[in-house]
N, C-alpha and C positions, 0 to 999 in steps of 0.2 A: 325470283330472277332464276334462270336456269344456267350451271355453269359448265364450261368444256369439263373443268377438272373434279367437278363434283360426282359423288357416288352414284347419281342418278335416280334416288326413290323419289317417289310421288312428292314427300314431303317438300322437295323444292320450288314445286309448280302449285300453290295453294290456290284454292277458287272458292270461296263461301258469300254468305250474305252480306247485303250493304244495310245501307242506314235506314232508309225506309221499310225493309224487310224487317229488319227489328222493331222500328217503330209501330208498322201496322200489326205485326204479330203479338205486342202487347196488349192491342185491345183483346183479345180472345182471353187472357190470362185473369181470373177472375181477382179483382183488386185485394178481397178480403183475405185469400188464400197466399197471393205473393206480395204483394206491396206494404201491407200492414204488420203481421207479426212479425217484427223484425227478430229480438234473439231474447233471450232471457232479461226480464225487468231490470235486473243488475247492471246491465250493459248500456241500458235506455239515457242515463243521466251523465255517463262517460262519456258517451258518442255528442250528446247534446251541445258541451263545451271544447269538442273536437275540429279543429279547423287543420287537419294534416291532410298531406296531399302525398300521392305516390307517382316517381319517376322511375319506370322499368323500361330498360334498353336491354334489348333481345338480339345478340349478336347470333344471327341464323346460320346453321351449318357446322357449327362446334368451334368456338374460338381457342387457338391454342393457349393453354396457361404457360407453357415455357417460353412463348413470345409475348404474355402480357404480365401476369400477376407474381409468378412463380420461376424465373429464371435458373436456370443451371449452368452456367459458362463453365465452359474447361471442362467440361464432363461428357461421358460418349454419346450422351442426349441431347446436350446442350444446344447443336446448333451453333450460328456463328454469333450471336448476338451478344453483346456485353449486357449485365446488369448496373443500373445506374443508381445513386442515391436519390432520395426523395426528400420532400419538407418534412417527412418523419425521419428523426436519428435514428440509424441502424437498420430502416426499411429502404430494400431495395426494388425496383423494379427493371421489366425490360427497355432498352436504350430506345425501341420502339414508340417509347410513352412518354418522351421527356415535357409534354406540357400538365400531360395528368401528373408526372411524379410532383410537379411543382404546387400541386392543390391536395397532395395527400394528406396533409393534415386536416383534411375535411371528410376522409374516407378511411375505410378500412378493407381487409382483405381475409377472406376466409379460403384458406389454404389447404384444407383437411376435408374437402367435399369428395363423397365415393357415393354414387348413384349406380353402380355396378350395371350399365347399360349403355349400350353404344346402339343403339336405333334412335334415327332423327324424330320420325313421329312418338312414339314412347315417352323421348326425352323430351321433348317440346310441351307433351299432357304432364307428364310428372314434375320440370321444374317449375311449369304456371300453375298448377293447382296442389303442390304439396301431396298428392298421392299417388299411390301404386296404380297405373294404367291395369282395371280389370276390363276383359271384354263383357259388355253388357251394360255397363257402369259410366256414368257420366258425373265430372265433378265440375266446378264453377270454377273458371281462371280466374287467377291473382285479381284482374281487374275487375272481375265483375264482384268479387266478395268485397273488395275495396271498396266499390262502386254503392253497393249496399249497405256497407257500415259507416261511409265517411259522407255521404251527399247529403247535405242539409236540404230539410223541408224546403219545398216551394224552389230549388234550385234551377234556374233558367237554360242552365247549359245540360250539356249530356254529362254523366257522371262517369264515365269509361271510354276513352279515345283511344284508336290506333292509329297511329300515323305510319305509313309504310310506301314503299316505292309502286311501280304500277300494276294494275289489276284489283281483284276484289280482297277483301279480307273482313277477318270476323274471331272474338276470342269466345268461346261458349259460357253462357252463364248458366246452364245446365237447369237443377229446380230451383233456381234465384228466378226465374223468368228471363223471357228477350226482353224485358226493360232493362236490364242490366247487362245485355250484351254489346260489344263494343261499337260505337260509331266510327267507322270507317274513312279516314282521310287517305284516300289513294294521291300519290304524288303530292301530299301534303296539302291537297286544295280542299275547300269548305264541302261536308257534305252534299252528295248529289241532290236534285230536287229541294233544294233549300231557298232559292231565288224565286222570289215573285215574278211572274211573267210580265215583259215591258207592257205587254198587252193589258194588263189588269191594272188601274190608276190605284194609286192608294187610298182615294175616297171609297171607291167600289171595292176595294180589299175590306176596308172595315165596314160599310153597309154589310159584305158577305158575311162579315164573322160574325155583325150583330144577329143577323138573321138566324146563322148557325145556331148561336148559343141561345136566342128563344126557342127556335125548334128542339133544342137539347133538354132546356129547362122545361117544356110543356112534357116532351116523352118521357123524363125523370118525373114528374109528378104523378103520373099513372102507372108507368112500368119498369121502374127503374132496379136496376141490377147490377151485380157485381163487375158485368161483363162492360154494360154500357159506363159505368163509372171508370173502367180502366181505359174504355175507348177516349172518353171524353178527356182523360188527364193525357193519354199518350198525345192528342189534338193538340192540347193547351200546349205543352211542351215542344211541339214540332214549330207552332207558331211562334213561340216565345225565341227560339233558336232562329227562326227566320230572321228576326227584328233584330239579333244579334249575330249575324252572319258575319261582321267585320271582325269577330273575335278570331276567327279561321284563317285570315288574309293576312300571311306574314309579311306582305308588301306595306302592309301599314308601319312595321317597322323602320327604324332609322335606316340608312344607305351606309352609316359607318358600324351599326350591329350587324347588319348584312353583309359586311365586309369582315368584320371578327370572327364571324361565324363560318365563313367561307360562302361561295356562290353555287356551290356543289349541294347536291340532292340531300346527303347528310347533315351539312350544315344549315339548310333552311330547316329541316325537319325539327332540329334541335333549337333552331330560334322559335319556331313555330312551337314547341313545346314549352319554352319558356313563357310565351305569351299566354298559355291556356293555363299552366301554373298560377300565374300571377293573376288570372280572373278566377283562381278557386276552384278548377277542375281537380276532382280528387284522386282519379289516376288517368294517367298517358303512359302509353306505350311508344317508343319507337322502334322499328326494327330496322337492322342495318344487318346486307345480307353476304353471303359468298366466301364463307369461313369455312366450308368442306375441302380441306385444301389436302387431297389424299395425291396432287403433283404439284412440285414447285413451292411446298409451303412457305419457303422464306422468302420468296418473291412476293408471294400474293400477301403474306401478312405485312410486308412492306407497306403493299400498296394500300389494304384493308384499314390497318391501323392508322396509315399516315392521313387517312381520310377522318377515322374516328377520333384521333389523340386530340388535336385542336379545337374541336366544337364540342367535345366532352366535356376538356377541361374549363373552355370558355362558361359554359354552363354551369357548372361547379362554382367557377369564381362567382358569378353572377348571382347565383342564390345566395351566396354569402355574404356580397356584397348589399343585397338586398334584405337581408334579413330573413330571407327563405327558408334557408337549411335548416332551421331549427324545427320548422314545419313539415319539411318535405325529405320523404325517405328518398333515396335511389340505389336502385339496383341493377347491376349491370349484372346480367348472365346469360347463359345459351345451353342447349339440350345437354352436351356433353363438354370435354375437352378433347385434345389430340394424344395419339400416342408418344410416350416420352421416344419407343424408337421410331428411328427415320427411315423411312422404307425405300425400297429400290429405285424411286420416283421423284427421290428427294421430298416425300410425302409425308404427313403425318395422318393414320387412319382415326378410327373413332374411338374414344379413350373416356370411361366414366368412373373409372378406379381413383383415381386420386387427381383432380382438378381444382380450378378456384372459382370463387365468384367475388366481386367488389359491392360494396354496400356503403351507405354513409347519410348524412345528416340525420332526420328525425329519431331519436332513441338510439342511437346508434354511437358508442365509443369511439371516437374520431381519432384515428392512427393506431386502432387496433389491428393486429394480425392473430389472427386464431385459427390452430390447425400447423401443423407441418408436415410436409414429405422427407423423403430419405434423399439422398445425395444426388441420386438421378432421377428422381421424382415417379420412380416406378409404383412407390407405395405411401399410404397415409400412416404416419409413426406418430402422431400427436393429434388428439380431440377430432376423431373422424364425426362427420356428419352427413346427412342426407338430405334431398328434397323435403320429406318432412319435418325436419328439425328447421330448416331455410323458414319454409312458409311460419312456422310458428313464430320466428322470430320478424317476420316481418310484419305480422299483425301486432306482435306485442311493441314492436317500434314504434307505429304510430296509434299507439294507446287502446289497443282491443285486448281483450282478456280472449286470447285462444283458445282457452277449454271450454269456452261456453257453446251454446249451441244455436243456430237458427231455429225457428218454429215456422214450418211452412205447412199451411194448409192440416195443422193439428200432428202433424210428422216434427220429429226431432232431428236434425240435421248439425254434426258438431263442425264447427268452425275450419277447423284442421284436424289432422290424421290425431285420434286420442289417444293412440300409442305412442307419439312422440310429443316433443315440447322442444321450447326455445333455447337457444344459445345462451344461455345467463350472463356469461361473463362479456359477453357482447354491447349489452344491454347498456345504456347510461343511467 
């Protein structure tokens, strides 16, 4: 969504591939090169017993750390909002997040983030890949990596799902192959072209699939290749997805739950995220936009965080009540934060030098606060970390040794930036 108050860069109007493009493209990738050699053998047993999931909430535009996780009231940069106590003694967050404050005992805050970046596109890439953006070099998205290492064999649903507002969306899988690119749920609706045509009866569909299988088997007995295996696998996954299309239908949830989460777009998207996580989908990302507040920062954060706060807290509470928190990593990130200095238009500009990320759930020390900024939030004064450290931490939290490598077509690719490491004291 394009915002009148945003900076006007192209990153506010993304348009990328949809579900079918990812599915069909997967058929052109050699199964032996992409689908097989997962990583070093040491991790195979580790992953076999892992049932971890990831919920990534991306606040597009650059949410203000001062209006969320690291308030600085009564300072020259703090703005008009108070800091309120949370369910963790001694930990305070912005009064714009009263519901989230009540579930902070399930979460943790990383307040010492310094990515040294104020560019939307670069920030999105770096925060979701854990790597510095280098022209001509692509790294897989957090969701693609998670889907690769966490998706069980023969899993009938996509391993990497992106829930967002109108338009197209995609999260890049780079050298992992299109099999691990995101399946895009625009407006929280089921993937396009995933419903059987009304003119095709169930019996006719069954006969058609039986004939297709016979033809595929005959072809494979004579001219089987990695390409044909990949195509067959992609087709079968698409067929299974069509059979479980109701998984993507949030209207199947109770009226009470829909009311608790809120009937607005973000509330319904968060309820859909819960539905998918309960079905074991390894990675779900929910986008929430319009945080690029160069003008009237305080008014817009009242509006945006008012929409974010209750659905987010409700989902955290539900995951905890249903016993899913211990296996679900929650990450609330943005491409950067906002400037401590308030500009002449009562806005905050782009700022990557001292900001915050919220995490919780699987493998994370509940209630922890890592890092610190100075009194007016202009610099990190303790435990400075960047996107590389964060990515290692996410992987370790879901039980993956982030120092290991993918083996793709005989080439080795480190899971995370080998020059960095995890935030060890944050891990449970």
